[in-house]
C-alpha positions as CSV (number, residue, x, y, z in Angstrom):
1,M,40.6,195.7,221.8
2,I,38.6,193.5,224.2
3,K,39.3,193.0,227.8
4,T,39.6,189.2,228.0
5,E,37.6,187.7,230.9
6,I,39.1,184.7,232.7
7,L,36.8,182.3,234.6
8,R,38.1,179.3,236.6
9,L,36.4,176.0,235.9
10,S,35.4,174.2,239.0
11,S,35.5,170.5,239.3
12,D,31.8,170.5,238.5
13,S,31.2,170.3,234.7
14,Q,27.7,171.7,235.4
15,D,29.1,175.0,236.6
16,K,25.9,176.9,235.7
17,P,27.0,180.5,236.1
18,L,30.1,179.8,234.0
19,L,28.1,177.9,231.3
20,Q,25.5,180.7,231.1
21,R,28.2,183.4,230.7
22,A,30.0,181.4,228.0
23,T,26.6,180.8,226.2
24,E,25.7,184.4,226.4
25,L,29.0,185.4,224.7
26,I,28.7,182.7,222.0
27,R,25.1,183.6,221.1
28,N,26.2,187.2,220.7
29,G,28.9,186.2,218.2
30,G,31.7,186.0,220.7
31,V,34.8,183.8,220.7
32,I,35.9,181.9,223.8
33,V,38.5,179.4,224.7
34,F,37.8,176.3,226.7
35,P,39.6,173.1,227.8
36,T,38.9,169.8,226.1
37,E,40.0,166.2,226.5
38,T,43.1,167.2,224.4
39,V,44.3,170.8,224.2
40,Y,42.4,174.1,224.6
41,A,40.0,175.0,221.9
42,L,39.0,178.3,220.3
43,G,35.2,178.2,220.3
44,A,32.5,180.2,218.4
45,D,29.0,179.4,217.1
46,A,29.8,177.3,214.0
47,M,26.6,178.4,212.4
48,N,27.5,182.1,212.7
49,E,29.6,182.9,209.6
50,R,30.9,186.2,211.0
51,A,32.0,184.6,214.3
52,V,33.8,181.9,212.3
53,Q,35.6,184.5,210.3
54,R,36.7,186.1,213.5
55,V,38.2,182.7,214.5
56,F,40.2,182.6,211.2
57,H,41.4,186.2,211.8
58,L,42.4,185.5,215.4
59,K,44.4,182.4,214.5
60,K,45.9,184.1,211.4
61,R,44.7,181.0,209.6
62,M,44.4,181.1,205.8
63,F,40.7,181.5,204.7
64,G,39.6,178.5,202.8
65,K,41.3,176.0,205.1
66,P,38.7,173.9,206.9
67,I,37.8,174.2,210.6
68,A,36.3,171.3,212.5
69,I,33.3,171.4,214.7
70,F,32.1,169.9,218.0
71,L,28.6,168.4,217.7
72,P,26.1,168.6,220.6
73,K,24.5,165.3,219.7
74,L,25.6,162.3,217.6
75,Q,22.2,162.4,215.9
76,D,23.2,165.8,214.5
77,L,25.8,164.3,212.2
78,K,23.3,163.4,209.5
79,R,22.3,167.1,209.3
80,F,25.7,168.1,208.1
81,V,27.3,165.2,206.2
82,K,26.4,163.6,202.9
83,K,27.3,160.0,203.8
84,I,28.5,157.9,206.7
85,T,30.5,155.0,205.3
86,P,30.8,151.6,206.9
87,S,34.3,152.4,208.0
88,A,33.1,155.7,209.5
89,N,30.4,153.8,211.4
90,K,33.0,151.5,212.9
91,L,35.2,154.3,214.0
92,I,32.3,156.2,215.5
93,K,31.2,153.2,217.5
94,E,34.7,152.4,218.8
95,F,36.2,155.9,219.4
96,W,33.4,158.4,219.9
97,P,33.1,160.2,222.2
98,G,36.8,160.8,222.3
99,P,39.9,162.5,220.8
100,L,39.1,161.7,217.1
101,T,38.2,164.1,214.3
102,L,36.5,162.5,211.4
103,I,36.5,164.3,208.0
104,F,33.2,163.9,205.9
105,K,31.9,165.3,202.7
106,S,29.7,168.2,203.8
107,K,26.1,168.4,202.6
108,S,25.9,170.8,199.6
109,G,25.7,174.4,200.6
110,Q,25.9,173.8,204.3
111,M,28.6,175.4,206.4
112,T,30.8,176.5,203.4
113,H,32.5,179.0,205.7
114,L,34.0,176.0,207.5
115,T,34.6,173.4,204.8
116,G,37.2,175.0,202.6
117,K,37.5,174.4,198.9
118,E,37.1,170.7,199.1
119,G,33.7,170.8,200.7
120,K,34.8,168.6,203.6
121,L,33.8,169.0,207.2
122,G,35.8,167.9,210.3
123,V,33.6,166.7,213.1
124,R,34.4,165.8,216.8
125,F,32.2,164.3,219.4
126,S,34.0,165.2,222.6
127,S,34.4,162.9,225.7
128,S,34.9,166.0,227.9
129,K,32.0,166.4,230.3
130,F,32.5,170.1,230.3
131,V,32.5,170.4,226.5
132,Q,29.3,168.3,226.4
133,S,27.7,170.5,229.0
134,L,28.7,173.6,227.0
135,L,27.3,172.2,223.8
136,I,24.0,171.3,225.5
137,E,23.8,174.8,227.0
138,T,24.5,176.7,223.7
139,K,22.4,174.3,221.6
140,T,24.7,174.8,218.6
141,P,27.8,173.2,217.1
142,L,31.0,175.0,218.1
143,T,34.3,175.4,216.3
144,A,36.8,172.8,217.4
145,T,40.1,174.4,216.4
146,S,43.0,174.6,218.8
147,A,43.5,177.9,220.6
148,N,46.8,178.9,219.0
149,L,48.1,181.1,216.3
150,S,48.7,179.1,213.1
151,G,52.1,177.4,213.3
152,K,52.5,178.0,217.0
153,P,52.4,175.2,219.7
154,E,48.9,174.1,220.7
155,P,48.0,175.4,224.2
156,V,47.8,173.2,227.2
157,S,47.1,176.0,229.8
158,A,45.1,179.2,230.1
159,E,48.4,181.1,230.5
160,Q,49.6,179.9,227.1
161,V,46.3,180.9,225.6
162,L,46.5,184.3,227.1
163,S,50.0,184.8,225.6
164,Y,48.4,184.4,222.2
165,F,45.0,186.1,222.6
166,D,45.0,188.6,225.5
167,W,42.8,191.6,224.7
168,K,41.6,189.8,221.5
169,I,39.0,187.2,222.7
170,D,36.0,187.5,225.0
171,L,36.6,184.7,227.5
172,I,39.1,182.1,228.6
173,I,37.8,179.2,230.7
174,D,40.7,178.1,232.8
175,G,40.6,174.3,233.4
176,G,44.1,174.1,234.6
177,H,47.0,172.4,232.8
178,S,45.9,169.8,230.2
179,S,46.7,166.3,231.5
180,N,47.3,165.2,227.9
181,A,48.7,167.6,225.4
182,T,48.4,165.3,222.4
183,S,46.0,166.5,219.7
184,S,43.1,164.5,218.4
185,S,43.7,162.0,215.7
186,V,42.3,162.9,212.3
187,V,40.8,160.4,209.8
188,D,39.3,161.2,206.4
189,V,36.2,159.1,205.9
190,S,34.9,161.1,203.0
191,E,35.5,158.1,200.7
192,E,35.1,154.4,201.2
193,M,38.8,154.0,202.0
194,P,39.6,155.8,205.3
195,I,42.9,157.7,205.4
196,L,44.7,158.6,208.6
197,L,45.7,162.3,208.2
198,R,47.1,162.8,211.7
199,E,48.1,160.4,214.4
200,G,47.2,161.8,217.8
201,R,45.9,160.3,221.0
202,I,44.6,157.3,219.0
203,T,47.4,155.4,217.2
204,Y,47.5,153.9,213.8
205,Q,47.8,150.5,215.3
206,E,44.6,151.0,217.4
207,F,42.7,152.2,214.3
208,K,43.9,149.2,212.2
209,K,42.3,146.8,214.7
210,V,38.9,148.4,214.0
211,V,39.3,149.3,210.3
212,P,42.0,147.1,208.7
213,E,41.5,148.9,205.4
214,L,42.8,152.2,206.9
215,E,45.7,153.8,205.0
216,R,48.1,156.5,206.0
217,K,48.3,159.8,204.1
218,Q,51.1,159.7,201.6
219,K,53.7,162.3,202.4
């Protein structure tokens, strides 16, 4: 068991002591929870396979199901994905940074511990100033999965996170109650025809204005 540390996030997204503590834990294979522009996220070094396995274990998530990542820089996208389609480019220009997860085909052999059986990688480029600061400090992509047990409500407060993971994770960064509890929207852009997998903060109608060819996932 681990004594879960809780640190309160000040109004300053450049809270250096907090960022340094979070970075220290992540670089040592730790798992932390932090607030985003949507719900709280369970974060680990996405390049550290053992740390990612710990995320799966904590969430009680089935191994083989993909986990998305936060990217530190938009330029990093080409390091990890095979192709950026014209539709993907339009969505990136219009909605990133923001509450949108895009699903790409992963480059062969890269991050297989995150991509699942289909070899697809979910990517977010966050509009949260704190998340951006954390990514800059850690200098690595971080896992971007919600900080809940699989099948349970996604957390909007540090107290809710604690009810799931007390004595199991290294650090909770308390950013207060989330002002918007709606999850990110998810669009699969792995093929030429984009498919809306989950409607979240960004609606189907908003997407259609940018990519009229967008289709909804068939139920």
